[in-house]
mmCIF file as gemmi writes it, N, C-alpha and C atoms, coordinates in Angstrom:
data_model
loop_
_atom_site.group_PDB
_atom_site.id
_atom_site.type_symbol
_atom_site.label_atom_id
_atom_site.label_alt_id
_atom_site.label_comp_id
_atom_site.label_asym_id
_atom_site.label_entity_id
_atom_site.label_seq_id
_atom_site.pdbx_PDB_ins_code
_atom_site.Cartn_x
_atom_site.Cartn_y
_atom_site.Cartn_z
_atom_site.occupancy
_atom_site.B_iso_or_equiv
_atom_site.pdbx_formal_charge
_atom_site.auth_seq_id
_atom_site.auth_asym_id
_atom_site.pdbx_PDB_model_num
ATOM 1 N N . MET Axp A 1 ? 0.845 -1.18 0 1 0 ? 1 A 1
ATOM 2 C CA . MET Axp A 1 ? 0 0 0 1 0 ? 1 A 1
ATOM 3 C C . MET Axp A 1 ? 0.882 1.232 0 1 0 ? 1 A 1
ATOM 4 N N . MET Axp A 2 ? 0.696 2.1 -0.956 1 0 ? 2 A 1
ATOM 5 C CA . MET Axp A 2 ? 1.491 3.317 -1.06 1 0 ? 2 A 1
ATOM 6 C C . MET Axp A 2 ? 0.748 4.474 -0.414 1 0 ? 2 A 1
ATOM 7 N N . MET Axp A 3 ? 1.451 5.266 0.387 1 0 ? 3 A 1
ATOM 8 C CA . MET Axp A 3 ? 0.833 6.403 1.046 1 0 ? 3 A 1
ATOM 9 C C . MET Axp A 3 ? 1.099 7.669 0.246 1 0 ? 3 A 1
ATOM 10 N N . THR Axp A 4 ? 0.161 8.601 0.308 1 0 ? 4 A 1
ATOM 11 C CA . THR Axp A 4 ? 0.37 9.906 -0.307 1 0 ? 4 A 1
ATOM 12 C C . THR Axp A 4 ? 1.086 10.799 0.698 1 0 ? 4 A 1
ATOM 13 N N . ASN Axp A 5 ? 1.539 11.942 0.245 1 0 ? 5 A 1
ATOM 14 C CA . ASN Axp A 5 ? 2.191 12.89 1.15 1 0 ? 5 A 1
ATOM 15 C C . ASN Axp A 5 ? 1.274 13.301 2.29 1 0 ? 5 A 1
ATOM 16 N N . GLU Axp A 6 ? -0.047 13.366 2.031 1 0 ? 6 A 1
ATOM 17 C CA . GLU Axp A 6 ? -0.994 13.781 3.058 1 0 ? 6 A 1
ATOM 18 C C . GLU Axp A 6 ? -1.054 12.808 4.22 1 0 ? 6 A 1
ATOM 19 N N . THR Axp A 7 ? -0.852 11.521 3.959 1 0 ? 7 A 1
ATOM 20 C CA . THR Axp A 7 ? -1.044 10.54 5.021 1 0 ? 7 A 1
ATOM 21 C C . THR Axp A 7 ? 0.259 9.909 5.507 1 0 ? 7 A 1
ATOM 22 N N . GLU Axp A 8 ? 1.395 10.399 5.057 1 0 ? 8 A 1
ATOM 23 C CA . GLU Axp A 8 ? 2.669 9.857 5.533 1 0 ? 8 A 1
ATOM 24 C C . GLU Axp A 8 ? 2.855 10.2 7.002 1 0 ? 8 A 1
ATOM 25 N N . THR Axp A 9 ? 3.492 9.287 7.715 1 0 ? 9 A 1
ATOM 26 C CA . THR Axp A 9 ? 3.754 9.496 9.135 1 0 ? 9 A 1
ATOM 27 C C . THR Axp A 9 ? 5.254 9.654 9.348 1 0 ? 9 A 1
ATOM 28 N N . ASN Axp A 10 ? 5.604 10.28 10.446 1 0 ? 10 A 1
ATOM 29 C CA . ASN Axp A 10 ? 6.996 10.58 10.76 1 0 ? 10 A 1
ATOM 30 C C . ASN Axp A 10 ? 7.626 9.496 11.617 1 0 ? 10 A 1
ATOM 31 N N . SER Axp A 11 ? 6.825 8.683 12.264 1 0 ? 11 A 1
ATOM 32 C CA . SER Axp A 11 ? 7.329 7.746 13.256 1 0 ? 11 A 1
ATOM 33 C C . SER Axp A 11 ? 7.052 6.305 12.865 1 0 ? 11 A 1
ATOM 34 N N . LYS Axp A 12 ? 8.037 5.47 13.12 1 0 ? 12 A 1
ATOM 35 C CA . LYS Axp A 12 ? 7.841 4.042 12.9 1 0 ? 12 A 1
ATOM 36 C C . LYS Axp A 12 ? 7.058 3.434 14.071 1 0 ? 12 A 1
ATOM 37 N N . TYR Axp A 13 ? 7.019 4.148 15.188 1 0 ? 13 A 1
ATOM 38 C CA . TYR Axp A 13 ? 6.289 3.701 16.37 1 0 ? 13 A 1
ATOM 39 C C . TYR Axp A 13 ? 5.008 4.52 16.523 1 0 ? 13 A 1
ATOM 40 N N . PRO Axp A 14 ? 3.929 3.914 17.011 1 0 ? 14 A 1
ATOM 41 C CA . PRO Axp A 14 ? 2.663 4.639 17.166 1 0 ? 14 A 1
ATOM 42 C C . PRO Axp A 14 ? 2.808 5.864 18.068 1 0 ? 14 A 1
ATOM 43 N N . THR Axp A 15 ? 2.054 6.907 17.723 1 0 ? 15 A 1
ATOM 44 C CA . THR Axp A 15 ? 2.046 8.13 18.531 1 0 ? 15 A 1
ATOM 45 C C . THR Axp A 15 ? 0.835 8.19 19.451 1 0 ? 15 A 1
ATOM 46 N N . HIS Axp A 16 ? -0.167 7.328 19.202 1 0 ? 16 A 1
ATOM 47 C CA . HIS Axp A 16 ? -1.399 7.306 19.982 1 0 ? 16 A 1
ATOM 48 C C . HIS Axp A 16 ? -1.817 5.853 20.232 1 0 ? 16 A 1
ATOM 49 N N . THR Axp A 17 ? -2.589 5.657 21.292 1 0 ? 17 A 1
ATOM 50 C CA . THR Axp A 17 ? -3.224 4.37 21.552 1 0 ? 17 A 1
ATOM 51 C C . THR Axp A 17 ? -4.728 4.566 21.452 1 0 ? 17 A 1
ATOM 52 N N . VAL Axp A 18 ? -5.417 3.635 20.801 1 0 ? 18 A 1
ATOM 53 C CA . VAL Axp A 18 ? -6.864 3.708 20.594 1 0 ? 18 A 1
ATOM 54 C C . VAL Axp A 18 ? -7.54 2.76 21.583 1 0 ? 18 A 1
ATOM 55 N N . TYR Axp A 19 ? -8.558 3.262 22.266 1 0 ? 19 A 1
ATOM 56 C CA . TYR Axp A 19 ? -9.306 2.466 23.243 1 0 ? 19 A 1
ATOM 57 C C . TYR Axp A 19 ? -10.79 2.531 22.915 1 0 ? 19 A 1
ATOM 58 N N . PHE Axp A 20 ? -11.532 1.506 23.301 1 0 ? 20 A 1
ATOM 59 C CA . PHE Axp A 20 ? -12.974 1.67 23.358 1 0 ? 20 A 1
ATOM 60 C C . PHE Axp A 20 ? -13.367 1.576 24.818 1 0 ? 20 A 1
ATOM 61 N N . LEU Axp A 21 ? -14.434 2.286 25.157 1 0 ? 21 A 1
ATOM 62 C CA . LEU Axp A 21 ? -14.858 2.383 26.549 1 0 ? 21 A 1
ATOM 63 C C . LEU Axp A 21 ? -16.09 1.522 26.749 1 0 ? 21 A 1
ATOM 64 N N . LYS Axp A 22 ? -15.969 0.579 27.679 1 0 ? 22 A 1
ATOM 65 C CA . LYS Axp A 22 ? -17.061 -0.349 27.97 1 0 ? 22 A 1
ATOM 66 C C . LYS Axp A 22 ? -17.668 0.021 29.314 1 0 ? 22 A 1
ATOM 67 N N . THR Axp A 23 ? -18.972 0.195 29.326 1 0 ? 23 A 1
ATOM 68 C CA . THR Axp A 23 ? -19.671 0.524 30.558 1 0 ? 23 A 1
ATOM 69 C C . THR Axp A 23 ? -19.577 -0.649 31.524 1 0 ? 23 A 1
ATOM 70 N N . LYS Axp A 24 ? -19.198 -0.349 32.765 1 0 ? 24 A 1
ATOM 71 C CA . LYS Axp A 24 ? -19.124 -1.39 33.791 1 0 ? 24 A 1
ATOM 72 C C . LYS Axp A 24 ? -20.361 -1.289 34.67 1 0 ? 24 A 1
ATOM 73 N N . GLU Axp A 25 ? -21.047 -2.407 34.815 1 0 ? 25 A 1
ATOM 74 C CA . GLU Axp A 25 ? -22.25 -2.434 35.653 1 0 ? 25 A 1
ATOM 75 C C . GLU Axp A 25 ? -21.879 -2.074 37.086 1 0 ? 25 A 1
ATOM 76 N N . GLY Axp A 26 ? -22.664 -1.172 37.679 1 0 ? 26 A 1
ATOM 77 C CA . GLY Axp A 26 ? -22.437 -0.777 39.062 1 0 ? 26 A 1
ATOM 78 C C . GLY Axp A 26 ? -21.334 0.256 39.227 1 0 ? 26 A 1
ATOM 79 N N . SER Axp A 27 ? -20.814 0.799 38.115 1 0 ? 27 A 1
ATOM 80 C CA . SER Axp A 27 ? -19.746 1.797 38.198 1 0 ? 27 A 1
ATOM 81 C C . SER Axp A 27 ? -20.035 2.928 37.216 1 0 ? 27 A 1
ATOM 82 N N . ASN Axp A 28 ? -19.66 4.129 37.609 1 0 ? 28 A 1
ATOM 83 C CA . ASN Axp A 28 ? -19.832 5.25 36.688 1 0 ? 28 A 1
ATOM 84 C C . ASN Axp A 28 ? -18.56 5.481 35.856 1 0 ? 28 A 1
ATOM 85 N N . LYS Axp A 29 ? -17.526 4.67 36.093 1 0 ? 29 A 1
ATOM 86 C CA . LYS Axp A 29 ? -16.283 4.759 35.317 1 0 ? 29 A 1
ATOM 87 C C . LYS Axp A 29 ? -16.23 3.592 34.331 1 0 ? 29 A 1
ATOM 88 N N . PRO Axp A 30 ? -16.046 3.909 33.034 1 0 ? 30 A 1
ATOM 89 C CA . PRO Axp A 30 ? -15.979 2.825 32.044 1 0 ? 30 A 1
ATOM 90 C C . PRO Axp A 30 ? -14.644 2.088 32.111 1 0 ? 30 A 1
ATOM 91 N N . GLU Axp A 31 ? -14.655 0.886 31.589 1 0 ? 31 A 1
ATOM 92 C CA . GLU Axp A 31 ? -13.424 0.102 31.448 1 0 ? 31 A 1
ATOM 93 C C . GLU Axp A 31 ? -12.788 0.496 30.117 1 0 ? 31 A 1
ATOM 94 N N . TRP Axp A 32 ? -11.496 0.829 30.12 1 0 ? 32 A 1
ATOM 95 C CA . TRP Axp A 32 ? -10.774 1.201 28.909 1 0 ? 32 A 1
ATOM 96 C C . TRP Axp A 32 ? -10.126 -0.055 28.344 1 0 ? 32 A 1
ATOM 97 N N . ILE Axp A 33 ? -10.503 -0.425 27.138 1 0 ? 33 A 1
ATOM 98 C CA . ILE Axp A 33 ? -9.985 -1.634 26.504 1 0 ? 33 A 1
ATOM 99 C C . ILE Axp A 33 ? -9.211 -1.225 25.253 1 0 ? 33 A 1
ATOM 100 N N . LYS Axp A 34 ? -7.941 -1.638 25.203 1 0 ? 34 A 1
ATOM 101 C CA . LYS Axp A 34 ? -7.103 -1.261 24.063 1 0 ? 34 A 1
ATOM 102 C C . LYS Axp A 34 ? -7.644 -1.9 22.786 1 0 ? 34 A 1
ATOM 103 N N . ALA Axp A 35 ? -7.849 -1.061 21.764 1 0 ? 35 A 1
ATOM 104 C CA . ALA Axp A 35 ? -8.393 -1.529 20.49 1 0 ? 35 A 1
ATOM 105 C C . ALA Axp A 35 ? -7.368 -1.444 19.366 1 0 ? 35 A 1
ATOM 106 N N . GLY Axp A 36 ? -6.262 -0.706 19.583 1 0 ? 36 A 1
ATOM 107 C CA . GLY Axp A 36 ? -5.257 -0.569 18.537 1 0 ? 36 A 1
ATOM 108 C C . GLY Axp A 36 ? -4.346 0.611 18.789 1 0 ? 36 A 1
ATOM 109 N N . VAL Axp A 37 ? -3.689 1.044 17.709 1 0 ? 37 A 1
ATOM 110 C CA . VAL Axp A 37 ? -2.732 2.148 17.797 1 0 ? 37 A 1
ATOM 111 C C . VAL Axp A 37 ? -2.924 3.082 16.607 1 0 ? 37 A 1
ATOM 112 N N . ALA Axp A 38 ? -2.306 4.277 16.695 1 0 ? 38 A 1
ATOM 113 C CA . ALA Axp A 38 ? -2.433 5.258 15.619 1 0 ? 38 A 1
ATOM 114 C C . ALA Axp A 38 ? -1.138 6.055 15.483 1 0 ? 38 A 1
ATOM 115 N N . TRP Axp A 39 ? -0.949 6.564 14.274 1 0 ? 39 A 1
ATOM 116 C CA . TRP Axp A 39 ? 0.191 7.418 13.96 1 0 ? 39 A 1
ATOM 117 C C . TRP Axp A 39 ? -0.344 8.733 13.408 1 0 ? 39 A 1
ATOM 118 N N . GLY Axp A 40 ? 0.188 9.862 13.88 1 0 ? 40 A 1
ATOM 119 C CA . GLY Axp A 40 ? -0.216 11.162 13.357 1 0 ? 40 A 1
ATOM 120 C C . GLY Axp A 40 ? 0.407 11.412 11.991 1 0 ? 40 A 1
ATOM 121 N N . HIS Axp A 41 ? -0.345 12.069 11.091 1 0 ? 41 A 1
ATOM 122 C CA . HIS Axp A 41 ? 0.17 12.44 9.769 1 0 ? 41 A 1
ATOM 123 C C . HIS Axp A 41 ? 1.147 13.596 9.897 1 0 ? 41 A 1
ATOM 124 N N . LEU Axp A 42 ? 2.109 13.644 8.998 1 0 ? 42 A 1
ATOM 125 C CA . LEU Axp A 42 ? 3.11 14.709 9.007 1 0 ? 42 A 1
ATOM 126 C C . LEU Axp A 42 ? 2.482 16.094 8.873 1 0 ? 42 A 1
ATOM 127 N N . ASP Axp A 43 ? 1.359 16.18 8.132 1 0 ? 43 A 1
ATOM 128 C CA . ASP Axp A 43 ? 0.727 17.484 7.933 1 0 ? 43 A 1
ATOM 129 C C . ASP Axp A 43 ? -0.162 17.897 9.107 1 0 ? 43 A 1
ATOM 130 N N . GLY Axp A 44 ? -0.28 17.036 10.127 1 0 ? 44 A 1
ATOM 131 C CA . GLY Axp A 44 ? -1.08 17.363 11.303 1 0 ? 44 A 1
ATOM 132 C C . GLY Axp A 44 ? -2.58 17.344 11.068 1 0 ? 44 A 1
ATOM 133 N N . GLU Axp A 45 ? -3.017 16.838 9.922 1 0 ? 45 A 1
ATOM 134 C CA . GLU Axp A 45 ? -4.429 16.876 9.554 1 0 ? 45 A 1
ATOM 135 C C . GLU Axp A 45 ? -5.145 15.537 9.731 1 0 ? 45 A 1
ATOM 136 N N . GLY Axp A 46 ? -4.47 14.526 10.287 1 0 ? 46 A 1
ATOM 137 C CA . GLY Axp A 46 ? -5.148 13.247 10.436 1 0 ? 46 A 1
ATOM 138 C C . GLY Axp A 46 ? -4.298 12.193 11.111 1 0 ? 46 A 1
ATOM 139 N N . LEU Axp A 47 ? -4.825 10.976 11.108 1 0 ? 47 A 1
ATOM 140 C CA . LEU Axp A 47 ? -4.185 9.828 11.748 1 0 ? 47 A 1
ATOM 141 C C . LEU Axp A 47 ? -4.371 8.586 10.892 1 0 ? 47 A 1
ATOM 142 N N . ASN Axp A 48 ? -3.411 7.685 10.932 1 0 ? 48 A 1
ATOM 143 C CA . ASN Axp A 48 ? -3.568 6.325 10.423 1 0 ? 48 A 1
ATOM 144 C C . ASN Axp A 48 ? -3.794 5.442 11.637 1 0 ? 48 A 1
ATOM 145 N N . LEU Axp A 49 ? -4.857 4.643 11.602 1 0 ? 49 A 1
ATOM 146 C CA . LEU Axp A 49 ? -5.185 3.759 12.711 1 0 ? 49 A 1
ATOM 147 C C . LEU Axp A 49 ? -5.009 2.309 12.313 1 0 ? 49 A 1
ATOM 148 N N . SER Axp A 50 ? -4.515 1.511 13.235 1 0 ? 50 A 1
ATOM 149 C CA . SER Axp A 50 ? -4.433 0.065 13.067 1 0 ? 50 A 1
ATOM 150 C C . SER Axp A 50 ? -5.176 -0.539 14.248 1 0 ? 50 A 1
ATOM 151 N N . LEU Axp A 51 ? -6.346 -1.128 13.958 1 0 ? 51 A 1
ATOM 152 C CA . LEU Axp A 51 ? -7.2 -1.668 15.017 1 0 ? 51 A 1
ATOM 153 C C . LEU Axp A 51 ? -7.217 -3.185 14.969 1 0 ? 51 A 1
ATOM 154 N N . ASP Axp A 52 ? -7.329 -3.802 16.134 1 0 ? 52 A 1
ATOM 155 C CA . ASP Axp A 52 ? -7.5 -5.253 16.249 1 0 ? 52 A 1
ATOM 156 C C . ASP Axp A 52 ? -8.915 -5.496 16.747 1 0 ? 52 A 1
ATOM 157 N N . SER Axp A 53 ? -9.734 -6.148 15.918 1 0 ? 53 A 1
ATOM 158 C CA . SER Axp A 53 ? -11.114 -6.414 16.299 1 0 ? 53 A 1
ATOM 159 C C . SER Axp A 53 ? -11.466 -7.848 15.93 1 0 ? 53 A 1
ATOM 160 N N . LEU Axp A 54 ? -11.772 -8.646 16.93 1 0 ? 54 A 1
ATOM 161 C CA . LEU Axp A 54 ? -12.139 -10.046 16.728 1 0 ? 54 A 1
ATOM 162 C C . LEU Axp A 54 ? -11.116 -10.789 15.877 1 0 ? 54 A 1
ATOM 163 N N . GLY Axp A 55 ? -9.847 -10.532 16.147 1 0 ? 55 A 1
ATOM 164 C CA . GLY Axp A 55 ? -8.77 -11.22 15.438 1 0 ? 55 A 1
ATOM 165 C C . GLY Axp A 55 ? -8.466 -10.67 14.061 1 0 ? 55 A 1
ATOM 166 N N . GLN Axp A 56 ? -9.149 -9.612 13.656 1 0 ? 56 A 1
ATOM 167 C CA . GLN Axp A 56 ? -8.923 -8.995 12.35 1 0 ? 56 A 1
ATOM 168 C C . GLN Axp A 56 ? -8.138 -7.697 12.523 1 0 ? 56 A 1
ATOM 169 N N . LYS Axp A 57 ? -7.159 -7.464 11.658 1 0 ? 57 A 1
ATOM 170 C CA . LYS Axp A 57 ? -6.441 -6.186 11.625 1 0 ? 57 A 1
ATOM 171 C C . LYS Axp A 57 ? -7.205 -5.271 10.678 1 0 ? 57 A 1
ATOM 172 N N . ILE Axp A 58 ? -7.552 -4.094 11.153 1 0 ? 58 A 1
ATOM 173 C CA . ILE Axp A 58 ? -8.309 -3.129 10.358 1 0 ? 58 A 1
ATOM 174 C C . ILE Axp A 58 ? -7.499 -1.85 10.261 1 0 ? 58 A 1
ATOM 175 N N . ALA Axp A 59 ? -7.237 -1.389 9.033 1 0 ? 59 A 1
ATOM 176 C CA . ALA Axp A 59 ? -6.505 -0.143 8.806 1 0 ? 59 A 1
ATOM 177 C C . ALA Axp A 59 ? -7.495 0.953 8.424 1 0 ? 59 A 1
ATOM 178 N N . LEU Axp A 60 ? -7.41 2.09 9.113 1 0 ? 60 A 1
ATOM 179 C CA . LEU Axp A 60 ? -8.272 3.237 8.834 1 0 ? 60 A 1
ATOM 180 C C . LEU Axp A 60 ? -7.42 4.497 8.727 1 0 ? 60 A 1
ATOM 181 N N . THR Axp A 61 ? -7.895 5.456 7.962 1 0 ? 61 A 1
ATOM 182 C CA . THR Axp A 61 ? -7.285 6.774 7.909 1 0 ? 61 A 1
ATOM 183 C C . THR Axp A 61 ? -8.344 7.782 8.309 1 0 ? 61 A 1
ATOM 184 N N . VAL Axp A 62 ? -7.996 8.674 9.232 1 0 ? 62 A 1
ATOM 185 C CA . VAL Axp A 62 ? -8.897 9.73 9.697 1 0 ? 62 A 1
ATOM 186 C C . VAL Axp A 62 ? -8.307 11.053 9.222 1 0 ? 62 A 1
ATOM 187 N N . ARG Axp A 63 ? -9.124 11.87 8.548 1 0 ? 63 A 1
ATOM 188 C CA . ARG Axp A 63 ? -8.678 13.178 8.06 1 0 ? 63 A 1
ATOM 189 C C . ARG Axp A 63 ? -9.59 14.267 8.608 1 0 ? 63 A 1
ATOM 190 N N . LYS Axp A 64 ? -9.004 15.422 8.905 1 0 ? 64 A 1
ATOM 191 C CA . LYS Axp A 64 ? -9.768 16.581 9.356 1 0 ? 64 A 1
ATOM 192 C C . LYS Axp A 64 ? -10.702 17.02 8.237 1 0 ? 64 A 1
ATOM 193 N N . ASN Axp A 65 ? -11.936 17.381 8.579 1 0 ? 65 A 1
ATOM 194 C CA . ASN Axp A 65 ? -12.889 17.867 7.59 1 0 ? 65 A 1
ATOM 195 C C . ASN Axp A 65 ? -12.424 19.201 7.026 1 0 ? 65 A 1
ATOM 196 N N . LYS Axp A 66 ? -12.631 19.374 5.73 1 0 ? 66 A 1
ATOM 197 C CA . LYS Axp A 66 ? -12.337 20.651 5.076 1 0 ? 66 A 1
ATOM 198 C C . LYS Axp A 66 ? -13.664 21.314 4.773 1 0 ? 66 A 1
ATOM 199 N N . PRO Axp A 67 ? -13.728 22.651 4.88 1 0 ? 67 A 1
ATOM 200 C CA . PRO Axp A 67 ? -14.996 23.329 4.632 1 0 ? 67 A 1
ATOM 201 C C . PRO Axp A 67 ? -15.437 23.173 3.177 1 0 ? 67 A 1
ATOM 202 N N . ASN Axp A 68 ? -16.763 23.029 2.99 1 0 ? 68 A 1
ATOM 203 C CA . ASN Axp A 68 ? -17.332 22.979 1.649 1 0 ? 68 A 1
ATOM 204 C C . ASN Axp A 68 ? -17.468 24.395 1.131 1 0 ? 68 A 1
ATOM 205 N N . ILE Axp A 69 ? -16.832 24.665 0.016 1 0 ? 69 A 1
ATOM 206 C CA . ILE Axp A 69 ? -16.942 25.998 -0.602 1 0 ? 69 A 1
ATOM 207 C C . ILE Axp A 69 ? -17.838 25.837 -1.829 1 0 ? 69 A 1
ATOM 208 N N . LYS Axp A 70 ? -18.967 26.544 -1.801 1 0 ? 70 A 1
ATOM 209 C CA . LYS Axp A 70 ? -19.921 26.434 -2.909 1 0 ? 70 A 1
ATOM 210 C C . LYS Axp A 70 ? -20.039 27.728 -3.648 1 0 ? 70 A 1
């Protein structure tokens, strides 16, 4: 998979950890469960995520919304 300049990352190691929050019965504090890792884009406009879900590796890219000019 080839990355564009917009989504290239500076680090070989993740810069963020991704969690999902599970409600715990009888507690107002959720349980934090590690779901994967993320790397920030060099342009500061997004992240590449690598998630582990049910034994599957899922790759996602998150980009900051740009305004619609009409």
